[in-house]
N, C-alpha and C positions, 0 to 999 in steps of 0.2 A: 050784374053778372060779370065774372072775370073773363078776360080774354083768354081763349084757348090757344095755346102755342103748339104748333106742329113742327117737330124736328125731323127732317129727312136725313136718315143716317145710312140707308141702304146703299146709295150711290157712293158715299165716301168710303164705306167698308169695302165695297168691290173695287174702288179705285186704288185703295192702298194694296189690296191683294194683287191686282193687276200689275202694279209697280214691282212688288216683290217677286211675282212670277216672271216678269221680264228679266229681272236681275238673276234669278235662278237659272233661266234659260241660257243667258249669256255665260254664266259661270260653267254650266254643263258643256256648252259648246267649246269653251276654252280647254276643258278637261278631256274633250273627245267622248263624252258620255251621252248617248241617245236615250231619252226618257219617253217611254210610251205610257199613256194613261188609258187603261182599259176599264170600260164601264158597261154596266148592264143591270137589269133587274135581277133579284135573287132567283137562282135556278135556271138562268138562261145558258149556263155552261162556260162561265169564265175560267174556272179552274181546270176543267177538262181541256178546254181550248189551249190554255197556257201550257199544260203538260205536252200536248201535241206540238205546240210551237217550240218549246224548249228542245224536244226530241229532234225536230227538223233543223234547228239552228245551233245546237250546242257545239258542233264542230266548226262553226263559222264565227261565232261571237262568244265572248265571255259574258254570261248572262247573270243578272242579279234581279231578284223579285221582292217587292214589298207587298205583303198581304194586309189589306186594311179591313178591319172588322170592328164592330161595336164591342164585341167580346169574343172569346175563344181563339184557339190557334189551329182549328181543324184544317183550314186551307193551307196554312204554312207547313203543317205536318205532311200533307199530301204532296206539295211542291218539293219538299225536302227529298222525296224519293227520286226526283228527276236528276239529282246531282247538281242542280243550280244553287247558287248562293241565295238564301232566303232569310227574310226577317218579318216578323209579325208586328203589325201596328194596331194598337187599340185606340179607338177615337174617343173613348169616354162618353159614349152616347151620341156623339156627333154623326150625322148621316152623310158626311162628305169629308174630303181632305182639301185644305187650301194650300197655298204656296209655302207658307212657313212650316206647316205640318209635314209637307212633302220634303222640305229641306232637312228637317229633323230626321225623317225616315231615311233619307239618303246618307246622312251622317252616320246613322246607326248601321246601315248596310255596308258602309265603307267602300266607296266606288273607285278606289285607286286601281283595282284589278277588274273593273266592270266596264264593258263597252256598250252593252244594251241593258238598261234598267227598265223594268216593267212594274208599274203600280197597278195592282188589282184593286180598284176603288171599291168603296162600300156599295153593296147592291141596292140601287135606287135609280130611277129614271129622272129625278127632279133635282135634288140638291147637288150631286156631283157635277151636273152640267153648268151650275151657276158660278163655280169657282175654278179659275185658272190655276192649275197645279204647277205650271212652269214646264210642262211636257213639250217635247218637240212635236208630237202628234197625238191626236185623240182618236181612240178607236172604241166602238161599242159593239155589243153582241145583242141581236134581236132573235129570239127563238121562235120557231113556228107556232108552238102552242099559245104564245102570247097574242097572236092575231096580227094581220097585215095592216091594221089601222093605227098602230102605235105612233107612227110619225105624225099623224093628225092630232093625237092626244098629248104628246110630249114633244112639242116642236123644238124647244131649245136644245135638247139632247142631240137631235138629228142635225140641227143647224151647226153645232160646233165640232162635229165629228168629221175627221178626214176620211175614215173608212168605216163601213158598216158590215159586220159579218152576220149573215142570216143563217143561224145555226139550227140543227136538228132537221135538216131537209129530208132525212130518211123517213120522217113521219108525215110528210106532206100529203100522202094519200088518205090519211086519217083525220085531217083537220081542214076546216073551211078557211084555208089560207091561200090567197091569191098572190103568188110570187111576183108576177108582173105588175099588179096593182101596188104592191108594197114598194117595189122599185120606183114606180111613178110617184108615190107619196114622198119617198125619201128625197127624190130629186126636186120635188116641189119645195121642200125645206132647204135643200142644199144641192144645187146642180153639180157641184164639183165633187161630191162624195163618191168614193170608190165603194162599190158594192160587191161583196164576194159571198156567194152561197157556200156553206160548209156543213159538214157533219163531223163534229169533234169526236164522236164515238167511233166512227168508221175510218176517219182520216180524209174523207172526200173534201176537196177544196183547200186543204191545208197547204198543198204545194203552191197554189196560186197566192195564198195569203203570205206564205213564207217568202216568196219571190218579191212581193210588194214591200214587205217589211225589210228584207235584206237591202233592197235598193234605197229605201228611205234612210236606213242606218248608215249605209256606205256614203250617200251624198252628204248627210249631216256631218259625219266624221271628216269628210274632205272639204267641208265648208261650202258646199254647193246648195244646201237646202236652206 
């Protein structure tokens, strides 16, 4: 019987991506560009939240958006109505973006006139969490209909996020969603995570979210973050 060889490639792949991500972060810092990586499952409200965010901050920062999808330009078409600079990224079947793909997207976006760049990552609670995109901060949206137990089922996503937006709080009375229990589960995974309940549809909570993001972008551009 021949000896079976086992080749461990996962660590080396991630290690190379982490190195590229650090280089990209350094490059963006030097250019004064803050990159936000926005993640969620499909249907959680990323695009609607983005529209609200752009409306709140368009007079404060020059904003550029990268819309990542396996196919279609539906979200980019929606964001284009906000007046923000936008580019559609097709991943060719990939369920995430890595640092090099993000770099290519930023080159296509042309960030010379962008202060806040937002990557709307592919809708997925697993793959996007595994790859550092080079973002200054990671944010995710958890919607009420998904259930308050998601931090227990998808630990890595909640571990890597700096802020969690709990969206669709307007439907809390109609779902078996325990907001306080959800906050507890999130902090089990990540004690430092900022948690902001919002309703992207009505605008509730967007002011608090915008204040947090404004402070982070300002500190980053001043070299304090």
